[in-house]
C-alpha positions in Angstrom: 86.0 -186.1 -159.7 83.9 -187.1 -156.7 84.7 -185.7 -153.3 84.0 -188.1 -150.4 83.0 -186.9 -146.9 82.5 -189.3 -144.1 81.0 -188.6 -140.7 80.7 -191.0 -137.7 80.2 -190.9 -134.0 80.1 -193.3 -131.0 77.1 -192.8 -128.8 77.5 -192.7 -125.1 74.9 -195.4 -124.4 76.7 -197.8 -126.7 80.0 -197.1 -125.0 78.5 -197.6 -121.6 77.0 -200.9 -122.6 80.3 -202.1 -124.1 82.0 -201.2 -120.8 79.3 -203.0 -118.9 79.8 -206.1 -121.1 83.6 -206.1 -120.4 83.0 -205.6 -116.7 80.4 -208.4 -116.4 82.5 -210.8 -118.4 84.9 -210.9 -115.5 82.3 -212.0 -113.0 81.9 -215.7 -113.6 84.2 -216.8 -110.7 82.7 -214.3 -108.3 79.2 -215.2 -109.3 79.7 -218.9 -109.1 81.0 -218.4 -105.6 77.7 -217.0 -104.4 75.9 -220.3 -104.8 75.6 -223.5 -106.7 75.4 -223.4 -110.5 71.9 -223.4 -111.8 70.9 -226.8 -113.2 70.2 -227.0 -116.9 66.6 -226.7 -118.0 64.9 -230.0 -118.9 64.3 -230.4 -122.6 62.4 -232.9 -124.6 64.0 -234.7 -127.5 63.4 -231.9 -130.0 64.4 -228.9 -127.9 62.2 -225.8 -127.5 60.8 -223.1 -129.7 60.9 -219.4 -128.8 59.0 -216.4 -130.3 58.6 -212.7 -129.3 56.9 -209.6 -130.7 58.1 -206.2 -129.7 56.7 -202.7 -130.2 59.5 -200.1 -130.5 58.9 -196.3 -130.3 61.9 -195.5 -132.4 63.4 -192.1 -133.1 65.9 -191.5 -135.9 68.9 -189.3 -135.1 71.4 -187.9 -137.7 69.1 -187.7 -140.7 70.5 -184.2 -141.5 67.7 -183.2 -144.0 68.0 -179.5 -144.8 65.9 -178.5 -147.8 65.8 -174.7 -147.2 67.1 -171.8 -145.2 65.3 -168.8 -143.6 66.8 -165.4 -144.4 66.4 -162.3 -142.3 66.3 -159.2 -144.6 67.4 -157.0 -141.8 70.4 -159.1 -140.7 72.5 -161.1 -143.2 74.2 -162.9 -140.3 70.8 -164.3 -139.0 70.3 -166.9 -141.7 68.9 -170.2 -140.3 68.8 -173.6 -141.8 65.3 -175.3 -141.9 65.6 -179.0 -141.3 63.2 -182.0 -141.3 63.3 -183.8 -138.0 62.0 -187.3 -138.4 59.3 -188.1 -135.9 59.1 -191.0 -133.4 57.2 -193.9 -134.9 55.9 -197.2 -133.4 57.6 -200.1 -135.2 57.6 -203.8 -134.7 60.6 -206.1 -134.1 60.2 -209.9 -134.4 62.3 -212.7 -133.1 62.0 -216.5 -133.3 64.4 -219.2 -132.3 65.1 -222.8 -131.5 67.0 -224.0 -128.4 68.8 -227.3 -129.0 68.5 -230.0 -126.5 71.3 -230.8 -124.0 72.1 -227.1 -123.8 74.0 -227.2 -127.1 73.0 -223.7 -128.1 70.3 -221.6 -129.7 69.5 -220.4 -133.2 67.8 -217.0 -133.3 66.3 -215.1 -136.2 65.6 -211.3 -135.7 63.9 -208.9 -138.1 63.6 -205.2 -137.6 61.8 -202.8 -139.9 61.8 -199.0 -139.7 60.1 -196.5 -142.0 59.8 -192.7 -141.4 58.1 -190.2 -143.8 58.1 -186.6 -142.8 57.5 -183.2 -144.4 58.3 -179.6 -144.1 56.3 -176.8 -145.7 56.5 -173.0 -145.6 54.3 -170.5 -147.5 54.7 -166.7 -147.3 53.5 -165.2 -150.7 55.4 -162.2 -151.8 58.1 -162.5 -149.2 61.1 -164.2 -150.7 62.9 -165.3 -147.5 63.4 -169.0 -148.1 66.8 -170.1 -149.4 66.7 -172.8 -152.1 69.2 -175.4 -151.0 68.5 -178.7 -152.7 68.4 -177.8 -156.4 71.4 -176.6 -158.5 72.1 -172.9 -157.7 72.3 -172.0 -161.4 69.2 -170.0 -162.0 67.5 -171.1 -158.8 64.6 -168.8 -157.9 62.5 -166.6 -160.2 65.0 -163.8 -159.8 68.1 -166.1 -160.1 69.0 -165.3 -156.5 68.3 -168.7 -154.9 65.2 -167.5 -153.0 61.5 -168.5 -152.9 58.4 -167.4 -151.1 57.1 -171.0 -150.5 58.4 -174.5 -150.6 57.2 -178.1 -150.0 59.6 -180.9 -149.0 59.3 -184.6 -148.0 62.0 -186.9 -146.6 61.9 -190.6 -146.1 64.1 -193.1 -144.2 63.7 -196.9 -144.6 65.7 -199.5 -142.8 65.4 -203.3 -143.0 67.7 -205.3 -140.5 67.8 -209.1 -140.7 69.9 -211.2 -138.3 70.6 -215.0 -137.9 72.6 -215.8 -134.8 73.9 -218.8 -132.9 74.0 -218.5 -129.1 76.0 -220.5 -126.5 76.4 -220.1 -122.7 79.4 -218.1 -121.7 78.9 -218.6 -118.0 75.9 -219.4 -115.7 75.8 -218.5 -112.0 73.2 -218.3 -109.2 72.1 -214.8 -110.1 74.1 -213.7 -113.2 74.4 -215.6 -116.5 75.8 -214.7 -119.9 75.7 -215.9 -123.5 77.9 -215.1 -126.5 76.8 -215.3 -130.1 78.0 -215.1 -133.6 75.9 -214.7 -136.8 75.1 -213.2 -140.1 73.5 -209.7 -140.6 72.0 -208.0 -143.6 71.0 -204.3 -143.6 69.2 -202.4 -146.3 68.9 -198.6 -145.8 67.1 -196.1 -148.1 67.4 -192.4 -147.7 65.6 -189.8 -149.9 64.5 -186.2 -149.9 62.7 -184.1 -152.5 61.6 -180.5 -152.6 59.6 -178.0 -154.7 60.2 -174.2 -154.5 57.7 -171.6 -155.7 57.3 -168.0 -156.7 53.7 -167.4 -155.7 53.6 -163.6 -155.8 56.7 -162.3 -157.6 57.0 -158.5 -158.3 57.3 -158.9 -162.0 55.8 -156.2 -164.3 52.5 -157.2 -166.0 52.9 -160.9 -165.1 49.4 -161.1 -163.9 48.0 -158.9 -166.6 50.1 -159.2 -169.8 50.2 -156.1 -171.9 49.4 -158.1 -175.0 45.7 -158.5 -175.8 46.4 -161.5 -178.1 46.3 -164.9 -176.5 46.7 -163.3 -173.0 45.8 -166.5 -171.2 48.4 -168.5 -173.1 50.9 -165.7 -172.5 50.2 -165.7 -168.8 50.7 -169.5 -168.5 53.9 -169.1 -170.5 55.3 -166.4 -168.3 54.1 -167.6 -164.9 57.2 -168.7 -162.9 57.6 -172.4 -162.8 58.6 -174.2 -159.7 62.1 -175.4 -159.1 62.4 -179.0 -158.0 65.1 -181.4 -156.8 65.4 -185.0 -155.5 68.2 -186.8 -153.7 68.3 -190.5 -152.8 70.7 -193.2 -151.7 70.4 -196.9 -150.9 72.9 -199.0 -148.9 72.6 -202.8 -149.2 75.2 -204.6 -147.1 75.8 -207.9 -145.3 78.4 -209.3 -143.0 79.3 -211.2 -139.8 78.4 -210.1 -136.3 79.2 -211.0 -132.7 78.1 -210.0 -129.3 77.1 -210.9 -125.8 73.9 -210.9 -123.7 73.7 -210.8 -119.9 71.0 -211.7 -117.5 70.7 -210.9 -113.8 67.9 -212.3 -111.5 66.2 -209.7 -109.3 64.8 -211.2 -106.1 64.6 -214.8 -104.9 61.5 -215.7 -107.0 63.5 -215.7 -110.2 60.5 -214.3 -112.1 62.0 -210.9 -112.7 65.4 -210.2 -114.2 67.4 -207.5 -115.9 69.0 -208.0 -119.3 71.7 -206.3 -121.3 72.6 -207.0 -124.9 75.4 -205.7 -127.1 76.3 -206.6 -130.7 78.8 -205.5 -133.3 78.7 -206.2 -137.1 81.0 -205.3 -140.0 79.0 -204.9 -143.2 80.2 -204.8 -146.8 77.9 -204.0 -149.7 76.9 -201.6 -152.4 75.6 -198.0 -152.4 73.5 -196.6 -155.1 72.7 -192.9 -155.2 70.9 -190.4 -157.5 70.3 -186.7 -157.8 68.4 -184.5 -160.2 67.5 -180.8 -160.3 65.3 -178.6 -162.5 65.6 -174.8 -162.4 64.4 -172.2 -164.9 65.3 -169.0 -166.7 63.5 -166.5 -169.0 64.9 -166.2 -172.6 64.0 -164.1 -175.6 63.4 -165.7 -179.0 63.6 -163.9 -182.4 59.9 -164.7 -183.4 56.5 -165.1 -181.8 56.3 -168.7 -182.9 59.5 -169.6 -181.1 62.5 -169.0 -183.3 66.1 -168.9 -182.4 67.6 -168.0 -179.0 68.6 -164.4 -178.7 69.7 -163.8 -175.1 68.8 -164.6 -171.4 66.6 -162.1 -169.6 67.9 -160.6 -166.4 65.8 -159.4 -163.4 63.7 -157.3 -163.1 62.6 -158.4 -166.6 61.8 -155.1 -168.1 61.0 -156.9 -171.4 57.7 -158.0 -169.9 56.2 -154.5 -170.4 58.0 -153.4 -173.6 56.5 -153.1 -177.1 58.3 -154.1 -180.3 58.0 -150.4 -181.4 58.5 -148.4 -178.2 56.7 -145.4 -179.8 53.7 -147.4 -180.9 51.6 -149.0 -178.0 49.6 -150.8 -180.7 52.6 -152.8 -181.8 53.2 -156.3 -180.7 54.4 -157.0 -177.2 58.0 -158.2 -176.7 56.5 -160.6 -174.1 55.1 -162.7 -176.9 58.7 -163.8 -177.7 59.6 -164.6 -174.1 59.9 -168.3 -173.1 60.8 -170.2 -170.0 63.6 -172.6 -170.3 64.3 -175.7 -168.1 67.8 -176.2 -166.8 68.2 -179.9 -166.0 71.1 -181.5 -164.2 71.4 -185.0 -162.7 73.9 -187.5 -161.3 73.6 -191.3 -160.8 76.0 -193.8 -159.2 75.1 -197.5 -159.2 76.7 -200.3 -157.1 79.4 -198.2 -155.6 81.4 -200.3 -153.0 80.4 -199.4 -149.4 81.2 -200.5 -145.8 79.4 -199.9 -142.6 79.7 -200.8 -138.9 76.4 -201.7 -137.1 76.2 -201.6 -133.4 73.2 -202.4 -131.2 72.6 -202.3 -127.5 69.6 -202.8 -125.3 68.8 -202.6 -121.5 65.6 -204.1 -120.3 63.6 -205.8 -117.6 61.7 -209.1 -118.1 58.9 -210.6 -116.0 57.8 -214.2 -116.1 54.0 -213.7 -116.0 52.8 -217.3 -116.4 54.7 -220.5 -117.0 56.6 -219.8 -120.3 55.0 -216.4 -121.0 57.2 -213.2 -120.5 56.6 -209.5 -120.6 59.6 -207.3 -121.2 60.5 -203.6 -121.8 63.4 -201.3 -121.9 65.6 -199.1 -124.1 67.3 -200.0 -127.4 69.7 -198.2 -129.7 71.0 -199.1 -133.2 73.9 -197.3 -134.7 74.8 -197.6 -138.4 78.0 -195.9 -139.6 78.2 -194.6 -143.2 74.9 -196.1 -144.2 73.5 -193.2 -146.1 74.8 -191.0 -148.9 74.0 -187.6 -150.3 75.2 -187.1 -153.9 75.4 -183.5 -155.3 77.0 -181.8 -158.3 79.5 -179.2 -157.2 80.5 -177.4 -160.4 78.4 -177.3 -163.5 78.7 -175.6 -166.9 76.2 -175.0 -169.7 76.5 -177.3 -172.7 74.5 -175.2 -175.0 72.0 -172.3 -175.2 69.2 -174.3 -176.7 68.3 -177.9 -177.2 65.0 -179.6 -178.0 63.8 -176.3 -179.6 64.8 -174.2 -176.6 62.8 -176.1 -174.0 65.7 -177.5 -172.0 69.2 -176.3 -171.3 71.8 -179.0 -170.8 74.5 -178.6 -168.2 77.7 -180.6 -167.7 78.6 -181.9 -164.2 82.3 -181.3 -164.0 82.6 -182.9 -160.5 80.5 -183.9 -157.5 80.4 -184.4 -153.8 79.4 -187.7 -152.2 78.8 -187.2 -148.4 78.3 -190.3 -146.3 75.8 -190.2 -143.4 75.6 -192.2 -140.2 72.3 -193.0 -138.5 71.1 -193.8 -135.0 67.8 -195.3 -134.1 66.8 -195.3 -130.4 63.8 -195.5 -128.2 61.7 -197.4 -125.6 60.3 -200.9 -126.4 57.8 -203.2 -124.9 57.0 -206.8 -125.9 55.7 -210.3 -125.2 57.6 -213.6 -125.5 56.6 -217.2 -125.3 58.6 -220.4 -125.1 57.1 -223.7 -126.3 
């Protein structure tokens, strides 16, 4: 059984822009009344080419990466989640188009690429205050209590947004003009996080100085707590149709500076692939020094580390020689699961005609993608056996899982240059 959780939200700037689009769409008659209609631009027989390059300082919102928590030993109600907040990155957006002669419309291709890689690390040897959140909770932490004294985590977001649109004039007045457009949109979004949790200085008897004089270095490496690890990833690949409107308002009589507003809406259908794996560890006791059969699982505080085979004879072999660490591995994978998303985009900007057909522009842009990410996690697991592969790994069965859908917003200021040829 897979439990689905979906979260979505409508951002205020997007709603404001939509309202502005509706309001401005009712202005044609009033606008045309202010003056004569602008004459169509003169075109040669082949039309005109258009290209622009834009630098966008984009900030992701809604990533919701939480690899660990911070516990307060003096107040159980003061546990805080530690999250990875993606940083603002400078990314490029490219547009190129062709305007048909006789004002028959425009073809426009737009490509946007976003990539954010961020990390969160905490180290506090001997102080086990970091909650292990990403791996399976079964035997998480050296003391099986889900705590570590250090962790390293990395999270990554990748988005590729490709659009092909056809524009036509909606209305054109003396100061205000508008265009509608329809087109095709494809979006690929990748979301991943991995984390490693350590026990750098655990309070385990004789861990740093094993009581056995035989193969002590080998014994130390065998008993040294291994790090718990986990990884979670999801990829959305969708395509669909989009529509929208763009508005232009001249500022001043020179017609060299104008304000612009753009709004688009796309409904995307596609596939979602997701993956999860986790490795935790436990100490077990075997029936012989060379390995042997599984006897039982050790429990904290691991008194067996400092015991002798013959308690009354310190010269007898150490029980620690028969202790092993066992990996507990669990994983889930879903391929080509049907998915749907709504993509909305809005932009408010100013444009300045610097020289002939050369423009400089800048403003604020926001992209919103609904249900574009996914977090896959096992919910209930059960052991499938005490020992497999000679006791190295412990297999667990995933009885069910949760699949939580995530929505993303990208927003920030942009500046660019455009040229019409």
